[in-house]
C-alpha positions as CSV (number, residue, x, y, z in Angstrom):
1,M,53.8,-74.6,-0.5
2,T,51.2,-72.1,0.7
3,R,52.4,-69.5,3.2
4,A,50.3,-68.2,6.1
5,R,48.4,-65.0,5.3
6,A,49.7,-61.7,6.6
7,R,47.6,-60.4,9.5
8,P,48.3,-56.9,10.9
9,L,47.1,-57.6,14.4
10,R,49.2,-60.7,14.7
11,D,52.2,-58.7,13.5
12,V,51.6,-56.1,16.2
13,L,51.2,-58.8,18.9
14,Q,54.4,-60.5,17.8
15,M,56.3,-57.3,17.8
16,H,55.2,-56.3,21.3
17,R,55.0,-59.8,22.8
18,N,57.1,-58.8,25.8
19,E,54.4,-56.2,26.7
20,W,51.6,-58.8,27.2
21,D,53.2,-62.3,27.5
22,R,54.4,-61.8,31.1
23,D,53.3,-62.1,34.7
24,G,50.7,-59.5,35.6
25,T,48.7,-60.0,32.4
26,R,45.4,-61.9,32.9
27,S,45.7,-65.5,31.8
28,A,42.7,-65.2,29.6
29,V,44.3,-62.3,27.7
30,R,47.6,-64.1,27.3
31,E,45.9,-67.2,26.0
32,A,43.7,-65.3,23.6
33,F,46.7,-63.3,22.2
34,A,48.8,-66.4,21.9
35,K,46.1,-68.0,19.8
36,V,45.9,-65.0,17.5
37,V,49.7,-65.1,17.1
38,D,49.7,-68.9,16.3
39,C,46.6,-68.8,14.1
40,G,47.2,-70.1,10.6
41,T,50.9,-71.0,11.3
42,E,52.9,-74.2,11.7
43,A,52.5,-73.8,15.5
44,L,48.9,-75.2,15.2
45,G,49.8,-77.9,12.6
46,A,48.5,-78.2,9.1
47,E,47.0,-80.4,6.5
48,R,48.9,-81.3,3.3
49,F,47.0,-81.8,0.1
50,A,48.8,-83.0,-3.0
51,S,48.2,-84.1,-6.5
52,Q,50.5,-85.1,-9.3
53,I,50.9,-81.5,-10.3
54,E,50.3,-79.4,-7.2
55,E,50.8,-79.4,-3.5
56,R,49.1,-77.2,-0.9
57,V,49.5,-76.8,2.9
58,V,46.5,-75.5,4.8
59,Y,47.4,-74.4,8.3
60,H,45.0,-75.0,11.2
61,T,43.2,-72.0,12.7
62,C,42.9,-71.1,16.3
63,K,39.0,-70.8,16.5
64,S,39.4,-68.1,19.1
65,R,36.6,-65.4,19.2
66,A,39.4,-62.8,19.8
67,C,41.0,-63.6,16.5
68,P,40.0,-61.1,13.7
69,S,39.6,-64.0,11.2
70,C,38.1,-66.8,13.3
71,G,36.1,-64.5,15.5
72,Y,34.6,-62.8,12.5
73,Q,33.5,-66.0,10.9
74,A,32.1,-67.3,14.2
75,T,30.1,-64.1,14.6
76,R,28.7,-64.2,11.1
77,A,27.6,-67.8,11.7
78,W,26.0,-66.9,15.1
79,Q,24.2,-64.0,13.4
80,R,22.7,-66.3,10.8
81,D,21.6,-68.7,13.5
82,Q,19.9,-65.9,15.4
83,W,18.0,-64.5,12.3
84,R,16.7,-68.0,11.6
85,E,15.4,-68.3,15.1
86,L,14.1,-64.8,15.8
87,P,10.4,-63.9,15.0
88,D,10.0,-61.8,11.9
89,V,9.2,-58.5,13.6
90,P,10.9,-55.1,13.5
91,Y,13.8,-54.6,15.9
92,A,15.7,-51.6,17.3
93,H,19.2,-51.1,18.7
94,V,19.7,-49.8,22.2
95,C,23.1,-49.0,23.7
96,L,23.3,-48.8,27.5
97,T,26.3,-46.9,28.8
98,M,27.5,-45.8,32.2
99,P,29.6,-42.8,33.5
100,D,33.3,-43.4,32.9
101,V,34.0,-42.9,36.6
102,L,32.5,-46.4,37.1
103,W,34.6,-48.2,34.6
104,P,37.6,-48.7,37.0
105,L,35.3,-50.5,39.4
106,F,34.2,-53.0,36.8
107,Q,37.7,-53.3,35.4
108,R,39.0,-54.3,38.8
109,N,35.9,-56.4,39.7
110,R,35.4,-58.3,36.4
111,H,33.1,-60.9,38.1
112,L,30.5,-58.1,38.1
113,L,30.6,-57.8,34.3
114,H,28.7,-61.1,34.1
115,D,25.7,-59.4,35.8
116,L,25.4,-56.5,33.4
117,P,23.6,-58.3,30.5
118,V,20.9,-59.7,32.8
119,L,20.6,-56.3,34.5
120,G,20.2,-54.6,31.1
121,A,17.5,-57.0,30.0
122,Q,15.7,-56.6,33.3
123,V,15.6,-52.9,32.9
124,L,14.2,-53.1,29.4
125,Q,11.6,-55.6,30.5
126,Q,10.6,-53.6,33.5
127,W,10.2,-50.5,31.4
128,A,8.1,-52.3,28.8
129,R,5.9,-53.9,31.4
130,Q,5.3,-50.6,33.2
131,T,4.7,-48.7,30.0
132,Y,2.9,-51.1,27.7
133,G,2.2,-54.2,29.8
134,I,4.3,-56.3,27.4
135,R,7.3,-58.6,27.3
136,L,10.0,-57.8,24.8
137,I,12.3,-60.0,22.7
138,I,15.9,-59.1,23.7
139,I,19.4,-60.1,22.8
140,V,22.2,-58.5,24.8
141,I,25.8,-58.1,23.5
142,P,28.1,-57.0,26.3
143,H,31.2,-55.0,25.4
144,S,34.1,-54.3,27.7
145,F,36.0,-52.0,25.3
146,G,35.5,-48.9,23.3
147,R,36.4,-47.8,19.8
148,H,40.0,-47.1,20.9
149,L,40.2,-50.5,22.7
150,N,40.2,-48.8,26.0
151,F,38.2,-50.4,28.9
152,N,34.6,-49.2,28.5
153,C,31.9,-51.5,29.7
154,H,28.5,-51.1,28.0
155,L,25.7,-53.1,26.4
156,H,24.5,-53.3,22.8
157,I,20.9,-54.6,22.8
158,L,18.7,-55.8,20.0
159,V,15.1,-55.3,21.2
160,S,11.8,-56.0,19.4
161,E,9.7,-53.0,18.5
162,G,6.7,-54.5,20.1
163,G,6.0,-57.3,22.5
164,L,3.8,-60.0,23.8
165,R,1.0,-59.0,26.1
166,E,1.4,-60.4,29.6
167,N,-1.6,-62.7,29.0
168,G,0.5,-64.3,26.2
169,T,-2.3,-64.0,23.6
170,H,-1.7,-60.8,21.8
171,W,1.3,-59.1,20.1
172,C,1.4,-55.3,20.7
173,T,3.0,-53.4,17.8
174,R,2.4,-49.8,18.9
175,T,5.4,-49.3,21.1
176,R,8.2,-46.7,21.0
177,L,11.5,-47.0,23.0
178,D,12.0,-44.1,25.3
179,R,15.8,-43.9,25.8
180,R,15.4,-40.9,28.1
181,A,13.3,-43.0,30.4
182,L,15.5,-46.1,30.1
183,M,18.9,-44.5,30.9
184,P,18.0,-43.3,34.5
185,M,16.6,-46.8,35.2
186,W,19.7,-48.4,33.9
187,R,22.1,-46.3,35.8
188,Y,20.1,-46.8,39.0
189,A,20.4,-50.5,38.4
190,V,24.2,-50.3,37.9
191,I,24.6,-48.2,41.1
192,T,22.5,-50.6,43.0
193,L,24.6,-53.6,41.8
194,L,27.8,-51.8,43.0
195,R,26.3,-50.9,46.3
196,E,25.2,-54.4,47.0
197,A,28.6,-55.7,46.0
198,A,30.2,-53.3,48.4
199,R,27.9,-54.3,51.3
200,A,28.6,-58.0,50.6
201,G,32.4,-57.3,50.7
202,V,33.0,-58.4,47.1
203,L,33.9,-55.0,45.6
204,D,37.6,-54.5,45.5
205,T,38.7,-50.9,45.3
206,D,41.3,-48.5,46.6
207,L,38.7,-45.8,47.3
208,S,38.1,-44.9,50.9
209,R,34.6,-45.7,52.2
210,P,33.5,-42.0,52.1
211,A,34.8,-41.6,48.5
212,L,33.0,-44.8,47.4
213,L,29.8,-43.8,49.0
214,Q,30.0,-40.4,47.3
215,L,30.6,-42.1,44.0
216,L,27.7,-44.4,44.4
217,T,25.3,-41.7,45.5
């Protein structure tokens, strides 16, 4: 009989289950971690294949994007689909970050994380329109964690090195991304998002109003 493969992350989650499988942990996190723990085990069921000389049990997988195995396979498949669909032009990578003092606001107000990809794309399109009069091809990948798995919201963006003229009839290739110009625009957009959320009463924070205003100045 085939045994489930050893997976270090699953072992860590099992060893420290009492640290995350409890009240106070977001339900989405508990569900994702539970799927990783159960992936490839009897908990999710299995298929049994047998012949006259051999028998093999294949355990079901969790299909969770948080799973190192399932998520990796899904990511690779998604990448292949994107490369088939994207025009064959040069692309560049842009990473839009923000000051770490803003991270706690987004960590506590996770509904605002959904606005960041659109915001980042709008900043790039605005810069391209003002600088070259073109529209870019953009794919935004939001990250809410850093290399040490700490909360760190930022955007990884695949952007075309060139774009379509606004009249839609000509592709402009002579473009160059100016990150020094993009970052101030991006940070202004982030601050504006937080200010508007505060004015609308949908920004949860322990900061006093003067401290919040100073932070968002």
